[in-house]
ZADO-1210 file (C-alpha; in nm, 4 decimals, padded with zeros to 6 digits):
<atoms>
<atom x="09.8298" y="-06.3305" z="-00.7570" code="MET" pos="1"/>
<atom x="10.1563" y="-06.5271" z="-00.7879" code="SER" pos="2"/>
<atom x="10.1734" y="-06.8525" z="-00.5959" code="THR" pos="3"/>
<atom x="10.4706" y="-06.9519" z="-00.3817" code="THR" pos="4"/>
<atom x="10.6788" y="-07.2150" z="-00.5608" code="VAL" pos="5"/>
<atom x="10.9561" y="-07.2496" z="-00.2990" code="ILE" pos="6"/>
<atom x="10.9375" y="-07.1720" z="00.0718" code="LYS" pos="7"/>
<atom x="11.2135" y="-07.2202" z="00.3288" code="ILE" pos="8"/>
<atom x="11.1471" y="-07.1889" z="00.7026" code="VAL" pos="9"/>
<atom x="11.4179" y="-07.1575" z="00.9709" code="ASN" pos="10"/>
<atom x="11.6687" y="-07.3537" z="00.7658" code="LEU" pos="11"/>
<atom x="12.0136" y="-07.4479" z="00.8882" code="GLU" pos="12"/>
<atom x="12.2789" y="-07.6646" z="00.7259" code="LYS" pos="13"/>
<atom x="12.5811" y="-07.7939" z="00.9152" code="LYS" pos="14"/>
<atom x="12.8785" y="-08.0012" z="00.7989" code="PHE" pos="15"/>
<atom x="13.1451" y="-08.1898" z="00.9903" code="GLN" pos="16"/>
<atom x="13.4907" y="-08.1014" z="00.8542" code="MET" pos="17"/>
<atom x="13.7972" y="-08.2483" z="01.0246" code="ASP" pos="18"/>
<atom x="13.5972" y="-08.2950" z="01.3438" code="GLY" pos="19"/>
<atom x="13.4751" y="-07.9339" z="01.3407" code="VAL" pos="20"/>
<atom x="13.1098" y="-07.8395" z="01.2915" code="CYS" pos="21"/>
<atom x="13.0742" y="-07.5812" z="01.0143" code="VAL" pos="22"/>
<atom x="12.7501" y="-07.3823" z="00.9841" code="GLU" pos="23"/>
<atom x="12.7072" y="-07.3371" z="00.6091" code="ALA" pos="24"/>
<atom x="12.3571" y="-07.1853" z="00.6372" code="LEU" pos="25"/>
<atom x="12.1975" y="-07.0164" z="00.9386" code="LYS" pos="26"/>
<atom x="11.8364" y="-06.9129" z="00.9979" code="ASN" pos="27"/>
<atom x="11.7354" y="-06.8945" z="00.6309" code="ILE" pos="28"/>
<atom x="11.3751" y="-06.7860" z="00.5691" code="ASN" pos="29"/>
<atom x="11.2838" y="-06.7375" z="00.2048" code="LEU" pos="30"/>
<atom x="10.9880" y="-06.7426" z="-00.0346" code="GLU" pos="31"/>
<atom x="11.0177" y="-06.7516" z="-00.4138" code="ILE" pos="32"/>
<atom x="10.7049" y="-06.6902" z="-00.6201" code="LYS" pos="33"/>
<atom x="10.6111" y="-06.8649" z="-00.9422" code="ASN" pos="34"/>
<atom x="10.7669" y="-06.6848" z="-01.2410" code="GLY" pos="35"/>
<atom x="11.0283" y="-06.4874" z="-01.0446" code="GLU" pos="36"/>
<atom x="11.3827" y="-06.4318" z="-01.1737" code="PHE" pos="37"/>
<atom x="11.6044" y="-06.4462" z="-00.8640" code="VAL" pos="38"/>
<atom x="11.9817" y="-06.4296" z="-00.8282" code="SER" pos="39"/>
<atom x="12.1660" y="-06.5665" z="-00.5257" code="ILE" pos="40"/>
<atom x="12.5110" y="-06.4218" z="-00.4846" code="THR" pos="41"/>
<atom x="12.7844" y="-06.3721" z="-00.2294" code="GLY" pos="42"/>
<atom x="13.1566" y="-06.4293" z="-00.1810" code="PRO" pos="43"/>
<atom x="13.3188" y="-06.7714" z="-00.1835" code="SER" pos="44"/>
<atom x="13.2098" y="-06.9646" z="00.1248" code="GLY" pos="45"/>
<atom x="12.8943" y="-06.7577" z="00.1747" code="SER" pos="46"/>
<atom x="12.6673" y="-07.0616" z="00.1414" code="GLY" pos="47"/>
<atom x="12.5139" y="-06.9900" z="-00.2002" code="LYS" pos="48"/>
<atom x="12.6005" y="-07.3292" z="-00.3515" code="SER" pos="49"/>
<atom x="12.4755" y="-07.5098" z="-00.0414" code="THR" pos="50"/>
<atom x="12.1495" y="-07.3163" z="-00.0632" code="LEU" pos="51"/>
<atom x="12.1137" y="-07.4002" z="-00.4330" code="MET" pos="52"/>
<atom x="12.1669" y="-07.7702" z="-00.3602" code="HIS" pos="53"/>
<atom x="11.8858" y="-07.7607" z="-00.1040" code="ILE" pos="54"/>
<atom x="11.6537" y="-07.5559" z="-00.3284" code="LEU" pos="55"/>
<atom x="11.7260" y="-07.8015" z="-00.6124" code="GLY" pos="56"/>
<atom x="11.6558" y="-08.1148" z="-00.4033" code="CYS" pos="57"/>
<atom x="12.0215" y="-08.2211" z="-00.4280" code="LEU" pos="58"/>
<atom x="12.0679" y="-08.2031" z="-00.0498" code="ASP" pos="59"/>
<atom x="11.8621" y="-08.1814" z="00.2693" code="ARG" pos="60"/>
<atom x="11.8796" y="-07.9237" z="00.5494" code="PRO" pos="61"/>
<atom x="12.0096" y="-08.0144" z="00.8945" code="THR" pos="62"/>
<atom x="11.7076" y="-07.8432" z="01.0490" code="THR" pos="63"/>
<atom x="11.4176" y="-07.6411" z="00.9130" code="GLY" pos="64"/>
<atom x="11.1575" y="-07.6987" z="00.6437" code="GLN" pos="65"/>
<atom x="11.1637" y="-07.6789" z="00.2642" code="VAL" pos="66"/>
<atom x="10.8390" y="-07.6626" z="00.0659" code="PHE" pos="67"/>
<atom x="10.8184" y="-07.7067" z="-00.3105" code="LEU" pos="68"/>
<atom x="10.4807" y="-07.6242" z="-00.4620" code="GLY" pos="69"/>
<atom x="10.3264" y="-07.6515" z="-00.1156" code="GLY" pos="70"/>
<atom x="10.4714" y="-07.9983" z="-00.0461" code="GLU" pos="71"/>
<atom x="10.7276" y="-08.0362" z="00.2312" code="GLU" pos="72"/>
<atom x="11.0324" y="-08.2055" z="00.0820" code="ILE" pos="73"/>
<atom x="11.2818" y="-08.1687" z="00.3675" code="SER" pos="74"/>
<atom x="11.2576" y="-08.5292" z="00.4818" code="LYS" pos="75"/>
<atom x="11.1903" y="-08.7140" z="00.1562" code="LEU" pos="76"/>
<atom x="11.4067" y="-09.0107" z="00.0572" code="SER" pos="77"/>
<atom x="11.6837" y="-08.9811" z="-00.2010" code="ALA" pos="78"/>
<atom x="11.4653" y="-09.1584" z="-00.4595" code="ASN" pos="79"/>
<atom x="11.1710" y="-08.9267" z="-00.3927" code="GLN" pos="80"/>
<atom x="11.3967" y="-08.6217" z="-00.4280" code="LEU" pos="81"/>
<atom x="11.5391" y="-08.7581" z="-00.7550" code="ALA" pos="82"/>
<atom x="11.1856" y="-08.7946" z="-00.8936" code="LYS" pos="83"/>
<atom x="11.1000" y="-08.4343" z="-00.8004" code="ILE" pos="84"/>
<atom x="11.4247" y="-08.3081" z="-00.9561" code="ARG" pos="85"/>
<atom x="11.3506" y="-08.4858" z="-01.2822" code="ASN" pos="86"/>
<atom x="10.9906" y="-08.3649" z="-01.3038" code="GLU" pos="87"/>
<atom x="11.0024" y="-08.0107" z="-01.1667" code="LYS" pos="88"/>
<atom x="11.3576" y="-07.8691" z="-01.1876" code="ILE" pos="89"/>
<atom x="11.5957" y="-07.8093" z="-01.4771" code="GLY" pos="90"/>
<atom x="11.9667" y="-07.7575" z="-01.4025" code="PHE" pos="91"/>
<atom x="12.2229" y="-07.5531" z="-01.5970" code="ILE" pos="92"/>
<atom x="12.5811" y="-07.5867" z="-01.4690" code="PHE" pos="93"/>
<atom x="12.9029" y="-07.3963" z="-01.5344" code="GLN" pos="94"/>
<atom x="13.0743" y="-07.7158" z="-01.6551" code="ALA" pos="95"/>
<atom x="12.7854" y="-07.8117" z="-01.8920" code="PHE" pos="96"/>
<atom x="12.7922" y="-08.1732" z="-01.7569" code="ASN" pos="97"/>
<atom x="12.7326" y="-08.3283" z="-02.1004" code="LEU" pos="98"/>
<atom x="12.8224" y="-08.6902" z="-02.1754" code="LEU" pos="99"/>
<atom x="13.1322" y="-08.6710" z="-02.3974" code="ALA" pos="100"/>
<atom x="13.0608" y="-08.9693" z="-02.6225" code="ARG" pos="101"/>
<atom x="12.6940" y="-08.8840" z="-02.6700" code="THR" pos="102"/>
<atom x="12.5353" y="-08.6611" z="-02.9350" code="THR" pos="103"/>
<atom x="12.3497" y="-08.3403" z="-02.8552" code="ALA" pos="104"/>
<atom x="12.0100" y="-08.5004" z="-02.9067" code="ILE" pos="105"/>
<atom x="12.1036" y="-08.8025" z="-02.6921" code="GLU" pos="106"/>
<atom x="12.2255" y="-08.5731" z="-02.4123" code="ASN" pos="107"/>
<atom x="11.8946" y="-08.3861" z="-02.4187" code="VAL" pos="108"/>
<atom x="11.6992" y="-08.7137" z="-02.4146" code="GLU" pos="109"/>
<atom x="11.8542" y="-08.8276" z="-02.0833" code="LEU" pos="110"/>
<atom x="11.5939" y="-08.6795" z="-01.8429" code="PRO" pos="111"/>
<atom x="11.3197" y="-08.8306" z="-02.0601" code="LEU" pos="112"/>
<atom x="11.4751" y="-09.1766" z="-02.0271" code="ILE" pos="113"/>
<atom x="11.4619" y="-09.1421" z="-01.6466" code="TYR" pos="114"/>
<atom x="11.1013" y="-09.0254" z="-01.6780" code="ALA" pos="115"/>
<atom x="11.0083" y="-09.3362" z="-01.8769" code="GLY" pos="116"/>
<atom x="10.9117" y="-09.1544" z="-02.1992" code="ILE" pos="117"/>
<atom x="10.9009" y="-09.3880" z="-02.5061" code="PRO" pos="118"/>
<atom x="11.1985" y="-09.3633" z="-02.7456" code="ALA" pos="119"/>
<atom x="11.0081" y="-09.2200" z="-03.0439" code="SER" pos="120"/>
<atom x="10.8531" y="-08.9434" z="-02.8335" code="LYS" pos="121"/>
<atom x="11.1870" y="-08.8715" z="-02.6592" code="ARG" pos="122"/>
<atom x="11.3629" y="-08.7957" z="-02.9854" code="LYS" pos="123"/>
<atom x="11.0888" y="-08.5575" z="-03.0992" code="GLN" pos="124"/>
<atom x="11.0807" y="-08.3719" z="-02.7657" code="MET" pos="125"/>
<atom x="11.4628" y="-08.3399" z="-02.7611" code="ALA" pos="126"/>
<atom x="11.4675" y="-08.2140" z="-03.1198" code="LYS" pos="127"/>
<atom x="11.2064" y="-07.9481" z="-03.0370" code="GLU" pos="128"/>
<atom x="11.4141" y="-07.8185" z="-02.7448" code="ARG" pos="129"/>
<atom x="11.7376" y="-07.8125" z="-02.9458" code="LEU" pos="130"/>
<atom x="11.5538" y="-07.6214" z="-03.2192" code="THR" pos="131"/>
<atom x="11.4302" y="-07.3776" z="-02.9530" code="GLN" pos="132"/>
<atom x="11.7921" y="-07.2987" z="-02.8562" code="VAL" pos="133"/>
<atom x="11.9038" y="-07.2659" z="-03.2193" code="GLY" pos="134"/>
<atom x="12.0845" y="-07.5984" z="-03.2585" code="LEU" pos="135"/>
<atom x="11.8601" y="-07.7774" z="-03.5081" code="GLU" pos="136"/>
<atom x="12.1655" y="-07.8196" z="-03.7357" code="GLU" pos="137"/>
<atom x="12.3770" y="-07.9757" z="-03.4570" code="ARG" pos="138"/>
<atom x="12.1580" y="-08.2647" z="-03.3383" code="LEU" pos="139"/>
<atom x="12.4168" y="-08.5343" z="-03.4097" code="ASP" pos="140"/>
<atom x="12.7243" y="-08.3415" z="-03.2962" code="HIS" pos="141"/>
<atom x="12.9124" y="-08.4578" z="-02.9884" code="LYS" pos="142"/>
<atom x="13.0301" y="-08.2040" z="-02.7265" code="PRO" pos="143"/>
<atom x="13.3859" y="-08.1895" z="-02.8648" code="ASN" pos="144"/>
<atom x="13.2378" y="-08.0805" z="-03.2001" code="GLN" pos="145"/>
<atom x="13.0586" y="-07.7855" z="-03.0398" code="LEU" pos="146"/>
<atom x="13.1775" y="-07.4496" z="-02.9063" code="SER" pos="147"/>
<atom x="13.1389" y="-07.3681" z="-02.5354" code="GLY" pos="148"/>
<atom x="12.8326" y="-07.1569" z="-02.6071" code="GLY" pos="149"/>
<atom x="12.6764" y="-07.4367" z="-02.8122" code="GLN" pos="150"/>
<atom x="12.7479" y="-07.6892" z="-02.5354" code="GLN" pos="151"/>
<atom x="12.5727" y="-07.4650" z="-02.2848" code="GLN" pos="152"/>
<atom x="12.2762" y="-07.4392" z="-02.5237" code="ARG" pos="153"/>
<atom x="12.2589" y="-07.8196" z="-02.5290" code="VAL" pos="154"/>
<atom x="12.2606" y="-07.8121" z="-02.1480" code="ALA" pos="155"/>
<atom x="11.9762" y="-07.5580" z="-02.1518" code="ILE" pos="156"/>
<atom x="11.7770" y="-07.7739" z="-02.3952" code="ALA" pos="157"/>
<atom x="11.8305" y="-08.0691" z="-02.1589" code="ARG" pos="158"/>
<atom x="11.7170" y="-07.8570" z="-01.8625" code="ALA" pos="159"/>
<atom x="11.3982" y="-07.7632" z="-02.0495" code="LEU" pos="160"/>
<atom x="11.3056" y="-08.0965" z="-02.2054" code="VAL" pos="161"/>
<atom x="11.0753" y="-08.2082" z="-01.9219" code="ASN" pos="162"/>
<atom x="10.9138" y="-07.8616" z="-01.9159" code="ASN" pos="163"/>
<atom x="11.0088" y="-07.7892" z="-01.5531" code="PRO" pos="164"/>
<atom x="10.8637" y="-07.4880" z="-01.3752" code="LYS" pos="165"/>
<atom x="11.1975" y="-07.4088" z="-01.2071" code="ILE" pos="166"/>
<atom x="11.5351" y="-07.3512" z="-01.3771" code="ILE" pos="167"/>
<atom x="11.8462" y="-07.3569" z="-01.1548" code="MET" pos="168"/>
<atom x="12.1429" y="-07.1912" z="-01.3258" code="ALA" pos="169"/>
<atom x="12.4741" y="-07.2299" z="-01.1400" code="ASP" pos="170"/>
<atom x="12.7375" y="-06.9917" z="-01.2847" code="GLU" pos="171"/>
<atom x="12.5935" y="-07.0590" z="-01.6358" code="PRO" pos="172"/>
<atom x="12.8318" y="-06.8178" z="-01.8107" code="THR" pos="173"/>
<atom x="13.1432" y="-06.9032" z="-01.6066" code="GLY" pos="174"/>
<atom x="13.3168" y="-07.1031" z="-01.8825" code="ASN" pos="175"/>
<atom x="13.2065" y="-06.8851" z="-02.1745" code="LEU" pos="176"/>
<atom x="13.3469" y="-06.5868" z="-02.3629" code="ASP" pos="177"/>
<atom x="13.1554" y="-06.2605" z="-02.3226" code="SER" pos="178"/>
<atom x="12.9568" y="-06.2948" z="-02.6479" code="LYS" pos="179"/>
<atom x="12.8402" y="-06.6494" z="-02.5676" code="SER" pos="180"/>
<atom x="12.7704" y="-06.5404" z="-02.2107" code="GLY" pos="181"/>
<atom x="12.5417" y="-06.2606" z="-02.3317" code="GLN" pos="182"/>
<atom x="12.3545" y="-06.5092" z="-02.5510" code="GLU" pos="183"/>
<atom x="12.2942" y="-06.7371" z="-02.2522" code="ILE" pos="184"/>
<atom x="12.1762" y="-06.4415" z="-02.0409" code="ILE" pos="185"/>
<atom x="11.9284" y="-06.3490" z="-02.3146" code="LYS" pos="186"/>
<atom x="11.7990" y="-06.7064" z="-02.3151" code="MET" pos="187"/>
<atom x="11.7427" y="-06.6895" z="-01.9374" code="LEU" pos="188"/>
<atom x="11.5444" y="-06.3667" z="-01.9845" code="HIS" pos="189"/>
<atom x="11.3404" y="-06.5337" z="-02.2598" code="ASP" pos="190"/>
<atom x="11.2641" y="-06.8274" z="-02.0300" code="LEU" pos="191"/>
<atom x="11.1578" y="-06.5856" z="-01.7580" code="HIS" pos="192"/>
<atom x="10.9154" y="-06.4174" z="-02.0005" code="VAL" pos="193"/>
<atom x="10.7739" y="-06.7659" z="-02.0713" code="GLN" pos="194"/>
<atom x="10.6870" y="-06.7874" z="-01.6971" code="ASN" pos="195"/>
<atom x="10.9661" y="-07.0167" z="-01.5846" code="HIS" pos="196"/>
<atom x="11.0965" y="-06.9496" z="-01.2340" code="THR" pos="197"/>
<atom x="11.4699" y="-06.8754" z="-01.2731" code="ILE" pos="198"/>
<atom x="11.7148" y="-06.9112" z="-00.9843" code="ILE" pos="199"/>
<atom x="12.0602" y="-06.7880" z="-01.0851" code="LEU" pos="200"/>
<atom x="12.3542" y="-06.8647" z="-00.8535" code="VAL" pos="201"/>
<atom x="12.6671" y="-06.6602" z="-00.9186" code="THR" pos="202"/>
<atom x="12.9575" y="-06.4795" z="-00.7561" code="HIS" pos="203"/>
<atom x="12.9468" y="-06.2239" z="-01.0418" code="ASP" pos="204"/>
<atom x="12.7622" y="-05.9144" z="-00.9195" code="LEU" pos="205"/>
<atom x="12.7086" y="-05.7839" z="-01.2723" code="ASN" pos="206"/>
<atom x="12.5461" y="-06.1115" z="-01.3758" code="LEU" pos="207"/>
<atom x="12.3366" y="-06.1126" z="-01.0564" code="ALA" pos="208"/>
<atom x="12.1942" y="-05.7734" z="-01.1546" code="LYS" pos="209"/>
<atom x="12.0306" y="-05.9349" z="-01.4596" code="GLU" pos="210"/>
<atom x="11.7724" y="-06.0804" z="-01.2190" code="ALA" pos="211"/>
<atom x="11.4644" y="-05.8926" z="-01.1015" code="ARG" pos="212"/>
<atom x="11.5384" y="-05.9915" z="-00.7422" code="ARG" pos="213"/>
<atom x="11.8843" y="-06.0148" z="-00.5870" code="GLN" pos="214"/>
<atom x="11.9558" y="-06.2136" z="-00.2710" code="ILE" pos="215"/>
<atom x="12.3002" y="-06.1696" z="-00.1152" code="ILE" pos="216"/>
<atom x="12.4488" y="-06.4185" z="00.1308" code="LEU" pos="217"/>
<atom x="12.7371" y="-06.3708" z="00.3673" code="ARG" pos="218"/>
<atom x="12.8639" y="-06.6238" z="00.6226" code="ASP" pos="219"/>
<atom x="12.5599" y="-06.8443" z="00.5633" code="GLY" pos="220"/>
<atom x="12.2981" y="-06.5744" z="00.6221" code="GLU" pos="221"/>
<atom x="12.0833" y="-06.3592" z="00.3938" code="ILE" pos="222"/>
<atom x="12.2087" y="-06.0026" z="00.4365" code="ILE" pos="223"/>
<atom x="12.0114" y="-05.8453" z="00.1506" code="SER" pos="224"/>
<atom x="11.6991" y="-05.9281" z="-00.0529" code="ASP" pos="225"/>
<atom x="11.6099" y="-05.6597" z="-00.3051" code="ASN" pos="226"/>
<atom x="11.3567" y="-05.6491" z="-00.5884" code="LYS" pos="227"/>
<atom x="11.3778" y="-05.4176" z="-00.8907" code="LYS" pos="228"/>
</atoms>
């Protein structure tokens, strides 16, 4: 039986904007099981990015509880959340977020530096992940020497290097041509087969359908949660 990796109970998130209280998320109750491939979609302003930030320990709810692997994380300090992010969650962003003056292998090593892994072991672990994504011939290339698809592969290798159980992919094909986008989608499916929990955030309904479970938000609330 699959265990629950993320659980959210009665979650709300509010922001103050120009003196007005904005409810970004309202009454969110959600469970994600280990090894699921879930998409979160909805129109602009629906709350999907806010929800991803809370699921990924990048932000805290205003009220409600968030559990990760059975541990309540809603009220942890910023440093505690950063430690959990580095150990348990890998992020893939639309903008790649690579360091421009740093080689592919050095970009992939970054999470390992924060984790305190020795330099010799870091390089080997980063090389293994870049080989996994088909970039063993590009270890010393900087981002401006790589195509968009190759840069996103570096970002995926970086997301995987600490062997996290959860992969958060935020519009991972948004800056790519269709061929590169399909390659990245295939890689997400491969990671799912390897028992990673994949959470894909996108406004693209066709991309959302790649997931086994599709959650749709509107005006900060879950209006649909369907499994294939």
